C-alpha positions in Angstrom: -7.1 -2.9 -5.6 -7.1 -0.9 -2.3 -7.6 2.7 -2.1 -4.4 4.5 -3.0 -2.5 1.0 -3.1 0.2 0.3 -5.6 2.8 -2.3 -5.7 6.2 -0.9 -4.6 9.6 -1.4 -6.4 11.0 -4.9 -5.9 7.9 -5.9 -3.9 6.1 -9.5 -4.7 2.4 -9.4 -5.3 2.0 -11.4 -2.0 4.1 -8.9 -0.2 1.8 -6.0 -1.4 -1.2 -7.7 -0.4 -0.1 -8.3 3.0 1.0 -4.6 3.3 -2.1 -3.2 2.1 -4.1 -5.3 4.2 -2.3 -4.3 7.0 -2.8 -0.7 6.2 -6.2 -0.8 5.4 -7.7 -3.4 7.7 -4.9 -3.4 10.6 -7.0 -6.0 12.7 -7.4 -8.6 10.0 -4.6 -11.3 10.4 -4.2 -13.5 7.3 -3.0 -17.2 7.2 -0.9 -18.6 4.2 -1.7 -17.0 0.7 -2.0 -19.0 -2.6 -2.2 -17.5 -6.1 -5.5 -18.4 -7.3 -5.2 -16.7 -10.8 -2.9 -14.4 -12.6 -4.7 -12.0 -15.1 -2.9 -10.4 -17.7 -4.9 -8.7 -20.5 -5.3 -5.4 -22.3 -8.0 -2.5 -21.8 -10.1 -3.0 -24.7 -10.9 0.7 -25.1 -7.0 2.1 -24.2 -4.9 -0.8 -25.3 -3.2 -0.4 -22.1 -1.7 -3.6 -20.3 -3.4 -4.5 -17.1 -2.3 -7.3 -14.4 -4.0 -8.4 -11.6 -3.2 -11.4 -9.0 -5.8 -12.9 -7.2 -4.9 -14.4 -4.1 -6.9 -17.0 -1.5 -6.2 -17.0 2.1 -6.2 -20.4 3.8 -7.5 -18.5 7.1 -8.4 -15.0 8.0 -9.0 -13.8 11.5 -9.8 -10.7 13.2 -12.0 -7.7 13.0 -12.8 -5.9 9.7 -12.1 -2.4 11.1 -10.9 0.2 8.8 -7.3 1.5 9.6 -6.3 5.1 9.6 -9.4 7.2 9.7 -7.8 10.3 9.0 -6.2 9.0 5.9 -9.8 7.8 4.9 -11.5 11.0 5.7 -8.9 12.9 3.6 -9.4 10.6 0.5 -13.0 10.9 0.6 -13.2 14.5 1.3 -14.8 14.1 4.7 -12.5 16.6 6.1 -14.0 19.1 3.8 -17.6 18.1 4.6 -18.1 16.0 1.5 -18.6 12.8 3.3 -22.0 11.6 4.7 
């Protein structure tokens, strides 16, 4: 899961992945995606249901440049001097 990433209502797993990649790594372009594995289980301690979808991209290109630095700094506490 990406920082702060959650699936929106009526959003498919693929659409969620593409949106999160675009937000966090805006210069990375993904080709066709295919589902590799759908993982549904329960947390052993809490009993809470968990689900993840693992995708494989046929092609990926572009730079791994982080997106909105202000948002990343805010989440990490860098704006308060906590980031080194």
